[in-house]
C-alpha positions as CSV (number, residue, x, y, z in Angstrom):
1,X,77.4,88.1,159.7
2,X,80.1,87.5,162.3
3,X,82.4,84.7,161.1
4,X,83.7,82.1,163.5
5,X,87.3,82.8,164.6
6,X,88.6,79.5,163.2
7,X,86.9,76.8,161.3
8,X,87.8,73.2,162.4
9,X,89.3,71.1,159.6
10,X,86.5,68.6,160.0
11,X,83.9,71.2,158.8
12,X,83.2,70.8,155.1
13,X,81.5,73.6,153.1
14,X,78.1,72.2,152.1
15,X,75.4,74.9,151.9
16,X,75.0,78.4,150.6
17,X,72.4,80.5,152.4
18,X,70.9,83.7,151.0
19,X,69.1,86.4,153.0
20,X,68.7,90.1,153.4
21,X,72.2,91.3,154.6
22,X,70.7,93.0,157.7
23,X,68.9,89.7,158.6
24,X,71.7,87.2,157.8
25,X,72.4,86.5,161.5
26,X,68.7,85.8,162.0
27,X,68.5,83.5,159.0
28,X,71.5,81.5,160.1
29,X,69.9,81.1,163.6
30,X,66.7,79.8,161.9
31,X,68.7,77.1,160.2
32,X,70.8,76.4,163.3
33,X,67.6,75.6,165.2
34,X,66.8,73.0,162.6
35,X,70.2,71.4,162.7
36,X,72.6,72.3,165.5
37,X,75.6,70.8,163.6
38,X,75.5,73.7,161.1
39,X,78.5,76.0,161.1
40,X,79.1,79.4,159.6
41,X,82.2,79.1,157.3
42,X,82.5,82.4,155.4
43,X,80.5,85.4,154.3
44,X,81.0,85.3,150.6
45,X,79.2,88.6,149.9
46,X,76.6,90.7,151.6
47,X,73.6,88.4,152.1
48,X,75.4,85.2,150.9
49,X,76.8,82.9,153.6
50,X,78.8,79.7,153.1
51,X,77.9,77.1,155.8
52,X,79.2,73.7,156.6
53,X,78.7,70.4,158.5
54,X,81.1,67.8,159.9
55,X,82.7,66.1,156.9
56,X,81.4,62.7,157.7
57,X,77.9,63.8,157.1
58,X,78.1,67.1,155.2
59,X,76.3,66.0,152.0
60,X,73.5,64.1,153.8
61,X,73.0,66.8,156.4
62,X,72.8,69.5,153.7
63,X,70.1,67.6,151.8
64,X,68.1,66.9,154.9
65,X,68.3,70.5,156.2
66,X,67.2,71.8,152.8
67,X,64.2,69.6,152.7
68,X,63.3,70.3,156.3
69,X,63.7,74.1,155.7
70,X,61.4,73.8,152.7
71,X,58.8,72.2,154.9
72,X,59.2,74.7,157.8
73,X,59.4,77.8,155.6
74,X,61.4,80.1,157.9
75,X,60.9,83.9,157.7
76,X,64.3,85.2,156.8
77,X,66.1,82.4,154.8
78,X,65.5,83.3,151.2
79,X,67.3,80.7,149.2
80,X,69.4,77.6,149.8
81,X,71.8,75.8,147.4
82,X,74.0,72.8,148.3
83,X,77.8,72.8,147.6
84,X,78.7,69.6,145.8
85,X,81.9,70.8,144.3
86,X,84.3,73.7,144.5
87,X,86.2,74.9,141.4
88,X,89.2,77.2,141.3
89,X,88.5,80.0,138.8
90,X,91.0,81.9,136.6
91,X,88.7,84.6,135.2
92,X,89.1,83.3,131.7
93,X,86.8,81.6,129.2
94,X,88.4,78.3,130.4
95,X,86.4,78.6,133.6
96,X,83.1,77.8,131.8
97,X,84.6,74.5,130.4
98,X,85.9,73.6,133.9
99,X,82.5,74.3,135.4
100,X,80.7,72.3,132.7
101,X,83.1,69.3,133.3
102,X,82.5,69.3,137.0
103,X,78.7,69.5,136.6
104,X,78.8,66.5,134.2
105,X,80.7,64.5,136.7
106,X,78.5,65.2,139.7
107,X,76.5,62.2,140.9
108,X,73.4,64.4,140.9
109,X,73.8,64.9,137.1
110,X,71.7,61.7,136.8
111,X,68.7,63.8,137.9
112,X,68.4,65.1,134.3
113,X,66.0,63.1,132.2
114,X,64.5,63.7,128.8
115,X,61.7,66.2,128.9
116,X,62.5,67.4,132.5
117,X,62.5,71.1,133.1
118,X,65.7,72.6,134.3
119,X,67.5,75.9,134.8
120,X,71.1,77.0,135.2
121,X,71.4,79.8,137.7
122,X,74.7,81.6,137.9
123,X,75.5,84.3,140.4
124,X,78.8,86.2,140.1
125,X,79.7,88.1,143.2
126,X,82.7,89.9,144.7
127,X,84.2,88.2,147.7
128,X,84.0,90.4,150.8
129,X,81.7,92.8,152.3
130,X,81.2,95.4,149.5
131,X,77.5,95.9,149.0
132,X,77.5,95.5,145.2
133,X,77.7,92.7,142.8
134,X,80.9,92.4,140.7
135,X,80.9,94.5,137.5
136,X,80.6,91.6,135.1
137,X,82.2,93.8,132.3
138,X,85.5,93.2,134.2
139,X,85.0,89.4,133.9
140,X,85.8,87.3,130.9
141,X,82.2,86.1,131.0
142,X,78.8,87.1,132.4
143,X,76.3,85.0,134.3
144,X,74.0,85.0,131.3
145,X,76.8,83.7,129.1
146,X,77.6,80.9,131.5
147,X,73.9,80.0,131.8
148,X,73.4,79.8,128.1
149,X,76.4,77.6,127.3
150,X,75.9,75.2,130.1
151,X,72.2,74.9,129.5
152,X,72.8,74.1,125.8
153,X,75.2,71.4,126.8
154,X,72.8,69.8,129.3
155,X,69.9,69.9,126.9
156,X,71.9,68.3,124.1
157,X,73.3,65.5,126.3
158,X,70.2,64.6,128.3
159,X,67.2,65.8,126.4
160,X,66.1,67.9,129.4
161,X,64.3,71.1,128.5
162,X,65.5,74.5,129.8
163,X,62.7,76.3,131.7
164,X,63.9,79.5,133.5
165,X,60.6,80.3,135.2
166,X,59.4,76.9,136.3
167,X,62.4,74.5,136.6
168,X,62.2,71.1,138.4
169,X,66.0,70.8,138.6
170,X,68.4,73.6,139.1
171,X,72.1,73.9,138.5
172,X,73.4,76.4,141.0
173,X,76.7,78.2,140.3
174,X,78.1,80.8,142.6
175,X,81.3,82.4,141.3
176,X,83.4,84.5,143.6
177,X,86.7,86.1,142.5
178,X,88.6,82.9,143.0
179,X,86.1,80.0,143.4
180,X,83.1,78.5,141.9
181,X,80.6,76.7,144.1
182,X,78.6,74.1,142.1
183,X,75.5,71.9,142.7
184,X,72.5,70.3,141.1
185,X,69.3,70.1,143.2
186,X,65.5,70.0,143.1
187,X,64.1,73.5,142.8
188,X,61.5,72.8,145.5
189,X,64.4,72.3,148.0
190,X,66.0,75.6,147.2
191,X,63.0,77.6,148.7
192,X,62.8,79.7,145.5
193,X,62.8,79.0,141.8
194,X,64.9,82.2,141.3
195,X,68.7,82.6,141.6
196,X,69.4,83.5,145.2
197,X,65.7,84.0,145.8
198,X,65.9,87.3,143.8
199,X,62.5,87.4,142.1
200,X,62.4,90.0,139.4
201,X,59.3,91.2,137.6
202,X,59.1,93.1,134.3
203,X,58.4,96.8,134.6
204,X,55.3,97.9,132.6
205,X,54.2,101.3,131.3
206,X,51.1,101.1,133.5
207,X,53.1,100.5,136.7
208,X,52.4,103.2,139.3
209,X,55.1,102.3,141.8
210,X,57.8,99.7,142.5
211,X,55.8,98.6,145.6
212,X,53.7,96.6,143.1
213,X,56.5,94.1,142.9
214,X,56.1,93.6,146.6
215,X,52.5,92.5,146.3
216,X,53.2,90.4,143.2
217,X,55.9,88.5,145.0
218,X,53.8,88.0,148.1
219,X,50.9,86.5,146.1
220,X,53.4,84.1,144.4
221,X,55.3,83.1,147.6
222,X,52.1,82.6,149.6
223,X,50.4,80.8,146.8
224,X,47.2,82.9,146.7
225,X,45.4,84.6,143.8
226,X,43.5,87.8,143.8
227,X,39.8,87.3,143.1
228,X,38.5,88.5,139.7
229,X,35.6,90.2,141.4
230,X,34.4,91.4,144.8
231,X,35.7,94.2,147.0
232,X,39.2,94.9,148.3
233,X,40.3,97.3,151.0
234,X,43.7,98.9,150.5
235,X,45.1,100.6,153.6
236,X,47.9,103.1,153.1
237,X,47.2,103.1,149.4
238,X,49.0,106.1,148.1
239,X,50.3,106.5,145.5
240,X,48.2,103.5,144.4
241,X,50.5,100.7,143.3
242,X,48.7,98.0,145.2
243,X,45.3,99.6,144.3
244,X,46.3,99.4,140.6
245,X,47.0,95.6,140.9
246,X,43.7,95.0,142.7
247,X,41.8,96.9,140.1
248,X,43.7,95.1,137.3
249,X,42.6,91.8,138.8
250,X,38.9,92.9,138.4
251,X,38.1,93.9,142.0
252,X,36.4,97.0,143.2
253,X,38.6,98.9,145.6
254,X,38.3,101.2,148.6
255,X,41.7,102.9,148.8
256,X,42.4,104.5,152.2
257,X,45.0,107.2,152.5
258,X,45.0,110.9,153.4
259,X,47.4,111.5,150.5
260,X,46.4,111.7,146.8
261,X,46.5,108.7,144.5
262,X,48.3,108.7,141.2
263,X,46.4,110.6,138.5
264,X,46.2,107.5,136.3
265,X,43.7,106.1,138.8
266,X,41.4,109.2,138.7
267,X,37.9,108.5,137.7
268,X,38.2,104.7,137.7
269,X,34.6,103.3,138.0
270,X,35.5,100.6,140.5
271,X,37.6,102.8,142.8
272,X,36.6,104.7,146.0
273,X,39.2,106.9,147.6
274,X,38.8,107.6,151.3
275,X,40.9,110.7,152.0
276,X,41.6,110.0,155.7
277,X,43.3,107.6,158.1
278,X,42.8,103.9,158.3
279,X,41.4,103.7,161.8
280,X,38.7,106.3,161.1
281,X,37.7,104.4,158.0
282,X,37.5,101.1,159.8
283,X,35.2,102.6,162.4
284,X,32.9,103.8,159.7
285,X,33.1,100.5,157.8
286,X,32.2,98.4,160.8
287,X,29.2,100.6,161.6
288,X,28.0,100.1,158.0
289,X,28.9,96.4,158.2
290,X,31.0,96.5,155.1
291,X,32.7,93.3,154.0
292,X,35.8,92.8,151.9
293,X,37.2,89.8,150.0
294,X,40.8,91.0,150.3
295,X,42.5,93.5,152.7
296,X,46.0,94.9,151.9
297,X,48.2,97.1,154.0
298,X,51.5,98.8,153.3
299,X,51.3,101.7,155.9
300,X,54.4,103.0,157.5
301,X,53.9,102.3,161.1
302,X,55.3,100.1,163.9
303,X,54.7,96.4,163.2
304,X,52.7,95.9,166.4
305,X,50.5,98.9,165.7
306,X,49.9,97.6,162.2
307,X,48.8,94.2,163.6
308,X,46.4,95.8,166.0
309,X,44.9,97.6,163.0
310,X,44.7,94.3,161.1
311,X,42.8,92.7,164.0
312,X,40.3,95.5,163.8
313,X,40.1,95.2,160.1
314,X,39.3,91.4,160.3
315,X,35.8,92.3,161.4
316,X,35.3,93.5,157.8
317,X,36.7,90.4,156.2
318,X,34.5,87.8,154.5
319,X,34.8,84.1,155.3
320,X,37.5,82.4,153.2
321,X,39.2,85.8,152.4
322,X,42.7,87.0,153.4
323,X,44.9,89.9,154.4
324,X,48.3,90.7,153.0
325,X,50.2,93.2,155.0
326,X,53.8,94.6,155.3
327,X,55.2,94.9,158.8
328,X,57.8,97.6,159.1
329,X,60.7,96.9,161.4
330,X,63.1,99.4,162.9
331,X,66.9,99.1,162.3
332,X,68.7,97.4,165.1
333,X,70.5,99.6,167.7
334,X,71.8,99.0,171.2
335,X,68.3,99.9,172.6
336,X,66.1,98.5,169.8
337,X,65.6,94.9,168.8
338,X,63.6,94.7,165.6
339,X,63.0,91.0,166.1
340,X,61.3,91.6,169.4
341,X,58.9,93.9,167.6
342,X,58.2,91.2,165.0
343,X,57.8,88.4,167.5
344,X,55.2,90.5,169.5
345,X,53.4,91.3,166.2
346,X,53.3,87.7,165.1
347,X,52.2,86.5,168.5
348,X,49.2,88.8,168.3
349,X,48.4,87.7,164.8
350,X,48.5,84.0,165.8
351,X,46.1,84.9,168.7
352,X,43.5,86.3,166.3
353,X,43.9,84.4,163.0
354,X,43.9,80.7,162.2
355,X,46.4,81.1,159.3
356,X,49.5,83.2,159.6
357,X,52.4,83.1,157.2
358,X,55.4,85.5,157.3
359,X,58.3,85.9,154.9
360,X,61.1,88.4,154.4
361,X,60.7,88.8,150.6
362,X,63.3,89.9,148.0
363,X,61.3,93.1,147.4
364,X,61.0,93.8,151.2
365,X,63.5,96.1,152.7
366,X,63.5,96.6,156.5
367,X,60.2,94.8,156.7
368,X,58.4,91.4,156.6
369,X,55.3,90.6,154.6
370,X,52.5,88.5,156.2
371,X,49.5,86.6,155.0
372,X,46.7,86.1,157.5
373,X,43.3,84.4,157.0
374,X,40.5,82.8,159.0
375,X,39.9,85.1,161.9
376,X,39.3,83.0,165.0
377,X,36.2,85.1,165.8
378,X,34.6,83.7,162.7
379,X,34.8,80.1,163.9
380,X,31.5,78.5,164.8
């Protein structure tokens, strides 16, 4: 993220924006389109940008922008947290007491009520452009230690209930080498219930590939549930991570890929493996008038080509069903603009589907995940 040469004194830090490091410029532009008074102040760490507004309206503008962003659901902005106080840190245990005192004195502390679900979310980062988080062993405290102590204090004083997975109110703490950025806000305004939008899933012994996390996150972010029966079509299935989740939900699956699936899937009674390419299978499926309740796609191909394939696949989609697909983007060069590819792909999706949602998820890399439903050709 290119920082502004000089920040006017009238600009007050008011908002922390999180996005994939490669797409931070794009995420900032998404917010700038919603509020032109937003300024880039400082890149605190890769993928974490401190932004500000004119001092006279910084708090109000931050709150308004967060709520507007939550309504608009931009593609690349992953997480937002307001900045309501800034604390100087000494890298000693005293920091925790200072942070707790500042939190207790925030006007937003009144948001805590008996029985209300809350979470304390602490991120500890190294200021600068190094691509790794700080080794917390070199700190006098860890993020987990801070979370525990502050959450215990809040629960004791207010009667609020700590709920890490489904909080209503979030205490956000971002600790750099020298400063702590503090706020209390509604979880729904932060775009994600998870610190920095980093949604982590527990790895299981049955897991076939880490790509399963990508589908799990997509289902959660888009608010959809896999059917417990019916047929799914999994394009680009190998080694079978998404196929595994579809089967686990109770669906029967046609997995399409010229490569072999993981041996753990061999002989599954609800699995058909088509050893071939997606376009050839779709031609056969349309001739046979096959219909699917869910179509998924994680093939490595240009985003625009992937969308053309999804448009073809929509002919095999049942009414009220959906498609979840990853759109691969090239890395930016002087000759290549990945956003141009994405815009063309989304334009084509919107031309053929009544519902199109797109997000750059935590488990995405150089890619975006889309949900599409209600093919326009199905309208009566």
